[in-house]
PAZAPA-4460 file (N, C-alpha, C; in steps of 0.05 Angstrom, whole numbers, plus 32768, in hexadecimal, padded with zeros to 4 digits):
% residues 98
    n_x    n_y    n_z   ca_x   ca_y   ca_z    c_x    c_y    c_z   seq   type   mol
   8806   8940   885D   87EF   892E   885C   87E4   892B   8878     1      M     A
   87CC   892D   887C   87C1   892C   8894   87C4   890F   889F     2      S     A
   87C4   890F   88BA   87C4   88F4   88C9   87B0   88E0   88BE     3      N     A
   8797   88EA   88BE   8781   88D9   88B5   8785   88CF   8899     4      N     A
   878D   88E1   8888   8793   88D5   886B   87AA   88C1   886B     5      L     A
   87BF   88CB   8879   87D4   88B5   8879   87CF   889A   8884     6      H     A
   87BD   889B   8899   87B1   8883   88A4   87A1   8874   8890     7      S     A
   8790   8881   8882   877F   8874   886E   8791   886A   8856     8      L     A
   87A3   8879   884D   87B5   886F   8837   87C3   8855   8842     9      S     A
   87D0   8857   8858   87DE   883F   8864   87CC   8826   8868    10      R     A
   87B2   8829   886E   87A2   8812   8873   8799   880A   8853    11      T     A
   8796   8819   8842   878E   880D   8826   87A9   87FE   881E    12      I     A
   87C1   8809   881D   87D8   87F9   8818   87DA   87E0   8824    13      R     A
   87D4   87E1   8842   87D9   87C8   884E   87C5   87B4   8849    14      Q     A
   87AA   87BD   8841   8797   87A8   8837   879D   879D   8821    15      R     A
   87A6   87AF   880B   87AE   87A3   87F3   87C5   878E   87F6    16      R     A
   87D8   8793   8808   87EC   8780   880A   87E4   8768   8817    17      V     A
   87D4   8769   882C   87C6   8751   883A   87B6   8740   8829    18      E     A
   87AB   874E   8812   879D   873D   87FE   87AE   8730   87EA    19      L     A
   87CA   8735   87EA   87DA   872D   87D8   87D7   873A   87BD    20      G     A
   87CD   8752   87B9   87C9   8761   87A1   87E1   8774   879E    21      L     A
   87E6   8777   8782   87F8   878D   8779   87E8   87A7   8774    22      S     A
   87F6   87BE   8771   87E8   87D4   876B   87DD   87CF   8750    23      Q     A
   87EC   87C1   873B   87DF   87BE   8723   87C9   87AA   8725    24      D     A
   87C6   879A   8736   87AB   8788   8737   8795   8799   8740    25      D     A
   879A   87AB   8753   8783   87BF   875A   877A   87D1   8745    26      V     A
   878E   87DB   8737   878C   87F0   8723   877B   87E2   870C    27      A     A
   8784   87CA   8703   8777   87BD   86EE   875B   87B5   86F4    28      Q     A
   8756   87AD   870D   873A   87A5   8716   8728   87BF   8716    29      A     A
   8733   87D6   8719   8723   87EF   871B   8726   87FE   86FD    30      L     A
   8735   87F4   86EB   8739   8802   86D4   8746   881C   86D5    31      G     A
   8759   8820   86E7   8767   8838   86E9   8786   882F   86E9    32      V     A
   8798   8846   86EA   87B4   883E   86E7   87BF   8838   8700    33      S     A
   87D6   882A   8702   87E7   8824   8719   87EA   8840   8726    34      R     A
   87F5   8854   8718   87FB   886E   8726   87E4   8878   8736    35      T     A
   87C8   8873   872F   87B3   887C   8741   87B2   886E   8758    36      T     A
   87B7   8853   8759   87B9   8844   8773   87CD   8850   8783    37      I     A
   87E7   8851   8775   87FD   885B   8785   87F9   8876   8793    38      S     A
   87E9   8886   8786   87E5   88A1   878E   87D1   889E   87A8    39      Q     A
   87BD   888C   87A6   87AB   888A   87BC   87BC   8881   87D5    40      I     A
   87CC   886F   87CC   87DB   8862   87E7   87F3   8873   87F2    41      E     A
   87F4   888B   87E4   8807   889E   87EE   87FB   88B7   87F6    42      N     A
   87DF   88B8   87FA   87D3   88CF   8806   87C5   88E1   87F4    43      G     A
   87C6   88D9   87DA   87BB   88EC   87C4   87A0   88DD   87BB    44      R     A
   8787   88DB   87CA   8776   88C9   87C1   8763   88D2   87AA    45      P     A
   8769   88E9   879E   8759   88F2   8784   873C   88F7   878C    46      G     A
   8727   88EA   877D   870E   88F1   8783   8703   88DB   8799    47      T     A
   86EE   88E4   87A3   86E2   88D4   87B8   86D5   88BA   87AD    48      V     A
   86CD   88BC   8794   86C1   88A6   8785   86D9   8891   8782    49      A     A
   86EF   889A   877A   8707   8889   8777   870E   8879   878E    50      M     A
   8711   888C   87A5   871A   8882   87BF   8704   886D   87C8    51      L     A
   86EA   886F   87C5   86D7   885C   87CE   86D8   8844   87BC    52      L     A
   86DF   8848   87A1   86E2   882F   8792   86FA   881D   879A    53      N     A
   8710   8829   87A3   8728   881C   87A9   8721   880F   87C5    54      V     A
   8716   881A   87D7   870D   8810   87F1   86FB   87FA   87EC    55      L     A
   86E5   87FC   87DD   86D4   87E3   87D7   86E1   87CC   87C9    56      D     A
   86F4   87D4   87B7   8704   87BC   87AA   8713   87AD   87BE    57      S     A
   871D   87B9   87D2   872F   87AE   87E6   871E   87A4   87FF    58      L     A
   8705   87A4   87FC   86F2   8799   8811   86F3   87AB   882C    59      G     A
   86FA   87C4   8826   86FA   87D9   883D   86DF   87EA   883B    60      L     A
   86D7   87F2   8855   86C2   8807   8857   86CD   881F   8863    61      D     A
   86C1   8833   8859   86C8   8850   8867   86AD   8858   8879    62      L     A
   86B7   8859   8891   86A2   8861   88A6   86A3   887E   88AD    63      L     A
   868D   888C   88AF   8690   88A8   88B8   867B   88A8   88CF    64      V     A
   8685   88B6   88E5   8675   88BB   88FD   8681   88D4   890B    65      A     A
   8670   88DD   891A   8678   88F6   892B   8690   88EE   893B    66      P     A
   86A3   88FE   893C   86BE   88FB   8945   86BD   88F5   8963    67      R     A
   86AD   8901   8972   86AD   88FE   8990   8696   88EC   899C    68      H     A
   8689   88DF   8989   8672   88CF   8993   8681   88B6   89A0    69      S     A
   8670   88AA   89B0   867B   8892   89C3   867E   887B   89AD    70      M     A
   866D   8878   8996   866F   8862   8983   868C   8867   8973    71      D     A
   868E   887E   896B   86A6   8886   895B   86C2   8882   896F    72      A     A
   86BD   8887   8987   86D5   8884   8998   86DC   8863   899C    73      L     A
   86C3   8856   89A0   86C6   8839   89A1   86D4   882C   8989    74      A     A
   86C8   8835   8973   86CF   8828   895A   86EF   8830   8955    75      L     A
   86F5   8849   8959   8711   8850   8956   8724   8840   8965    76      R     A
   871D   883B   8981   872E   882C   8995   872E   8811   898A    77      N     A
   8718   8806   897F   8719   87EB   8974   872C   87E6   895C    78      N     A
   8729   87FA   894A   8735   87FB   8932   8757   87FF   8939    79      M     A
   875C   880E   894B   8778   8810   8954   8784   87F4   895F    80      T     A
   8775   87E8   896E   877C   87CF   8978   8782   87BB   8960    81      R     A
   876D   87B8   894F   876E   87A6   8939   8788   87AF   8929    82      T     A
   878C   87C7   8920   87A3   87CD   8910   87BE   87C3   8920    83      Y     A
   87BD   87CD   8939   87D9   87C5   8948   87DD   87A6   8948    84      E     A
   87C4   8799   894C   87C8   8778   894A   87D0   876F   8930    85      N     A
   87C5   877C   891C   87CB   8772   8900   87E9   8779   88F8    86      T     A
   87F2   878F   8903   880D   8799   88FE   8820   8784   890B    87      N     A
   881B   877D   8925   882B   876B   8934   882B   8751   8925    88      Q     A
   8815   8746   891B   8815   872E   890B   8826   8730   88F2    89      H     A
   8823   8745   88E5   8833   8747   88CD   8851   8747   88D4    90      V     A
   8858   8757   88EA   8875   8754   88F3   887F   8738   88F9    91      R     A
   886E   872D   8906   8875   870D   890E   8878   8701   88F5    92      V     A
   8865   8700   88E3   8865   86F1   88CA   887E   86F7   88BB    93      K     A
   8884   8712   88B7   889E   8718   88A8   88B6   870D   88B1    94      R     A
   88BA   870E   88D2   88D0   8702   88DD   88D1   86E5   88D7    95      S     A
   88BB   86D7   88DB   88BA   86B9   88D5   88C4   86B2   88B9    96      L     A
   88BC   86C6   88A4   88BF   86BF   8888   88DD   86C7   8882    97      D     A
   88EA   86D3   8893   8907   86DC   888B   891C   86C6   8890    98      E     A
***
């Protein structure tokens, strides 16, 4: 699995969990099987239409920009910081819950 696809799959799973949804919840909302959602979260996104539907159902957008443009680099850096901060928050929350 490519690094970008792995990152996308991880983001989808993380967002679903943040929203307190199970794979069954998302699958039911989209009229697909839980297996389909599991496959997407494991790097097998199926069709582009299905991937976009899942992203939309979780309140996520897919942005496409030229890789080396300044806007893309700034966005990527911002997303990395946001992801790192979110992961730190989740780790702290988990340790407090234990």
